[in-house]
C-alpha positions in Angstrom: -60.2 -1.4 -57.1 -58.8 0.6 -54.3 -56.1 -1.5 -52.7 -56.4 -1.6 -48.9 -53.8 0.4 -47.1 -52.0 -0.2 -43.9 -49.7 1.9 -41.7 -46.0 0.9 -41.2 -44.0 3.3 -39.0 -46.2 6.2 -39.9 -46.1 5.5 -43.7 -49.2 4.5 -45.6 -48.6 1.4 -47.8 -50.8 -0.5 -50.1 -51.3 -4.2 -49.2 -49.8 -5.1 -52.6 -46.2 -4.1 -53.2 -44.4 -4.2 -56.5 -41.4 -6.6 -56.5 -38.3 -6.1 -58.6 -36.7 -9.4 -59.2 -38.0 -9.5 -62.8 -36.6 -6.0 -63.5 -33.1 -7.1 -62.7 -33.0 -10.7 -63.9 -33.3 -12.6 -60.6 -35.7 -15.2 -62.0 -34.9 -18.0 -59.5 -35.6 -20.2 -62.6 -32.7 -20.4 -65.0 -29.7 -18.5 -66.3 -31.5 -18.1 -69.7 -34.5 -16.5 -68.0 -32.2 -14.2 -66.0 -30.6 -13.0 -69.2 -33.9 -12.5 -71.0 -35.3 -10.5 -68.1 -32.3 -8.3 -68.0 -32.5 -7.7 -71.7 -36.2 -7.1 -71.8 -36.5 -4.7 -68.8 -35.2 -1.5 -70.1 -35.6 1.7 -68.0 -38.7 2.6 -70.0 -40.4 -0.8 -69.3 -39.7 -0.6 -65.6 -41.3 2.8 -65.5 -44.3 1.5 -67.4 -44.9 -1.3 -64.9 -44.6 1.2 -62.0 -47.1 3.5 -63.7 -49.6 0.6 -64.2 -49.1 -0.5 -60.6 -49.9 3.0 -59.4 -53.0 3.1 -61.6 -54.2 0.1 -59.6 -53.4 1.8 -56.2 -50.0 0.2 -55.5 -47.8 2.8 -53.9 -44.7 0.9 -52.9 -41.9 -1.0 -54.6 -39.1 -3.3 -53.1 -35.6 -3.8 -54.4 -32.0 -4.1 -53.4 -29.4 -1.4 -53.7 -30.0 -0.5 -57.4 -29.3 2.8 -59.1 -31.6 1.6 -61.9 -34.5 1.3 -59.4 -33.8 4.8 -58.0 -33.8 6.2 -61.6 -37.0 4.5 -62.5 -38.8 5.7 -59.4 -37.7 9.3 -60.1 -38.8 9.0 -63.7 -42.1 7.6 -62.6 -42.6 10.5 -60.2 -41.7 13.1 -62.7 -44.0 11.6 -65.3 -47.1 11.1 -63.1 -46.6 13.4 -60.1 -47.4 10.4 -57.9 -45.5 8.8 -55.0 -43.9 5.4 -55.1 -42.4 4.5 -51.7 -39.1 2.6 -52.0 -38.4 -0.3 -49.6 -34.7 -1.1 -50.0 -32.8 -4.2 -48.8 -29.1 -3.5 -48.6 -26.9 -6.7 -48.5 -23.3 -7.3 -47.4 -20.9 -9.9 -46.4 -20.3 -8.1 -43.1 -21.9 -5.4 -41.0 -19.7 -2.6 -42.3 -20.8 -3.3 -45.9 -24.4 -3.4 -44.8 -24.0 0.0 -43.1 -22.5 1.4 -46.4 -25.6 0.1 -48.1 -27.8 1.8 -45.5 -26.2 5.1 -46.1 -26.6 4.7 -49.9 -30.2 3.8 -49.4 -30.9 6.9 -47.4 -29.0 9.2 -49.9 -31.2 7.8 -52.7 -34.6 8.4 -51.0 -35.7 5.0 -49.7 -38.2 5.3 -46.8 -37.9 1.8 -45.4 -34.6 0.0 -45.0 -34.5 -3.8 -44.4 -31.0 -5.5 -44.3 -31.1 -8.4 -46.7 -31.6 -12.1 -45.7 -28.0 -12.8 -46.9 -26.8 -10.9 -43.8 -29.7 -11.5 -41.4 -30.0 -15.3 -41.8 -26.2 -15.8 -41.7 -26.1 -13.8 -38.4 -29.1 -15.3 -36.7 -28.2 -17.1 -33.4 -31.4 -18.8 -32.4 -30.1 -20.3 -29.2 -29.1 -16.9 -27.9 -32.2 -15.0 -29.2 -30.2 -12.5 -31.2 -29.2 -11.4 -34.6 -25.5 -10.3 -34.6 -25.2 -6.5 -35.1 -29.0 -5.9 -35.2 -29.0 -3.1 -32.6 -26.2 -1.3 -34.5 -28.0 -1.6 -37.8 -31.4 -0.5 -36.5 -29.7 2.6 -35.0 -28.0 3.3 -38.3 -31.2 3.1 -40.2 -33.0 5.4 -37.7 -30.1 7.9 -37.8 -30.6 8.2 -41.5 -34.3 8.9 -41.1 -35.6 5.6 -42.4 -37.9 3.0 -41.0 -36.1 -0.2 -39.9 -37.0 -3.8 -40.7 -35.3 -7.0 -41.7 -35.5 -9.4 -44.7 -35.3 -13.1 -43.9 -35.9 -16.5 -45.4 -35.8 -18.3 -42.1 -39.0 -17.8 -40.1 -37.0 -18.0 -36.9 -35.7 -14.5 -37.6 -39.2 -13.1 -37.1 -39.5 -14.9 -33.8 -36.1 -13.8 -32.6 -36.6 -10.3 -33.8 -39.7 -9.9 -31.8 -38.4 -11.7 -28.7 -35.2 -9.6 -28.6 -37.1 -6.4 -28.8 -35.2 -4.9 -31.7 -36.4 -1.6 -33.2 -38.1 -3.3 -36.2 -41.3 -2.1 -37.8 -41.6 -4.7 -40.5 -40.2 -8.1 -41.7 -39.8 -9.9 -45.1 -40.5 -13.6 -45.4 -41.4 -15.9 -48.4 -44.8 -17.5 -48.5 -46.3 -19.5 -51.3 -48.5 -22.6 -51.7 -45.6 -24.9 -52.8 -43.1 -23.8 -50.2 -40.6 -22.4 -52.7 -37.7 -20.9 -50.8 -39.6 -21.3 -47.5 -37.5 -22.7 -44.7 -40.4 -24.4 -43.0 -43.7 -26.0 -44.1 -46.2 -23.6 -45.5 -48.5 -23.9 -42.6 -45.7 -23.1 -40.2 -44.4 -20.3 -42.3 -48.0 -18.8 -42.4 -48.4 -19.4 -38.7 -45.2 -17.4 -37.9 -46.4 -14.5 -40.2 -49.8 -14.4 -38.4 -48.2 -14.5 -35.0 -45.7 -11.7 -35.8 -46.7 -8.5 -34.0 -45.4 -6.4 -36.9 -46.3 -6.1 -40.6 -44.7 -8.8 -42.8 -44.0 -8.3 -46.4 -44.7 -11.7 -48.0 -42.4 -12.3 -51.0 -42.4 -15.1 -53.6 -46.2 -15.6 -53.7 -45.9 -17.0 -57.3 -42.9 -19.2 -56.4 -40.9 -17.4 -59.0 -43.4 -18.4 -61.8 -44.1 -21.9 -60.6 -47.6 -21.2 -59.3 -50.6 -20.0 -61.4 -51.8 -16.5 -60.3 -55.3 -17.6 -59.0 -53.7 -20.3 -56.9 -50.9 -18.1 -55.7 -53.0 -15.1 -54.7 -55.9 -17.2 -53.5 -53.5 -18.9 -51.0 -51.4 -16.0 -49.7 -54.0 -13.4 -48.7 -56.3 -15.7 -46.6 -53.2 -17.0 -44.7 -51.8 -13.7 -43.5 -52.8 -10.8 -41.3 -54.8 -7.8 -42.5 -51.8 -5.7 -41.6 -49.5 -7.7 -44.0 -48.4 -7.0 -47.5 -48.0 -9.3 -50.5 -45.0 -8.5 -52.8 -45.6 -9.3 -56.4 -43.2 -9.3 -59.3 -44.7 -8.4 -62.6 -43.2 -9.0 -66.0 -45.6 -6.8 -68.0 -48.4 -4.2 -67.5 -50.8 -7.0 -68.6 -49.7 -9.1 -65.6 -50.4 -6.1 -63.4 -53.9 -5.9 -64.7 -54.6 -9.6 -64.5 -53.1 -10.1 -61.0 -54.9 -7.1 -59.6 -58.2 -8.4 -60.9 -57.5 -11.6 -59.0 -56.5 -9.6 -55.8 -59.9 -7.8 -56.0 -61.8 -11.0 -56.2 -59.9 -12.7 -53.4 -60.1 -9.8 -51.1 -63.9 -9.6 -51.8 -64.3 -13.2 -50.8 -65.0 -14.3 -54.4 -63.2 -17.3 -55.9 -60.7 -16.0 -58.5 -62.3 -16.2 -62.0 -60.1 -14.8 -64.8 -59.6 -15.9 -68.4 -57.4 -19.0 -68.5 -54.4 -19.7 -70.7 -55.5 -21.4 -73.9 -54.0 -24.3 -75.9 -55.3 -26.8 -78.4 -55.0 -29.6 -75.8 -57.6 -27.8 -73.6 -60.2 -27.3 -76.4 -62.2 -30.4 -75.1 -62.5 -28.8 -71.7 -64.8 -26.0 -73.0 -68.6 -26.4 -72.6 -70.3 -27.8 -75.7 
């Protein structure tokens, strides 16, 4: 399929973005899974996943400040001659550290810079409709030639960001059917996303592996705007193929129908 495209600050992005938590062992599941992911995802395997994503029309990837991500994107571009837009989320315990991350992000070629939720949510002052230091961070991002946004886990950050009039072109917020890492009920989380005047990059659609792909993808896309993006982490090129087949069905209005996982206990569920 050709993944639908949207415009964010003059950049054309696919409505599916490649996430990177599996690449770097942020499983949100267990220490053992963290360690396995870090061991499994060599530089070559990350590049393979990026290449398969690109084959399906995905043209953007999200990560934190990671030299490994930069190196994989460069290797992908050299190998394929194709573009992979980098959305980077620098973190920091204070605004100075975030600014250093912004400078690193610009030096390494990211196009969209979104300070991480670890800073944003900690500095969100809802009663005063502000995020501490946000004007300064937006100015820093613009001065480095990047598009500014913010990453958040608290949906209030989107409401405050819009009300305060910050120079933000996009937001990050979790959304999944079980409410994993969502700070409000899923219906409220989805409502805030739909009401947001800017594009929202919806992370954690699979609940870090807790939700089956048809259920995950079948929930997220119908509950967001046509200008929003779903960020998917893939642990193999086979998952890219399977998940994108489901995306095609869901966006076409067809119930997701892909081969299911098989086990002996399910043999009696097959037609006779």
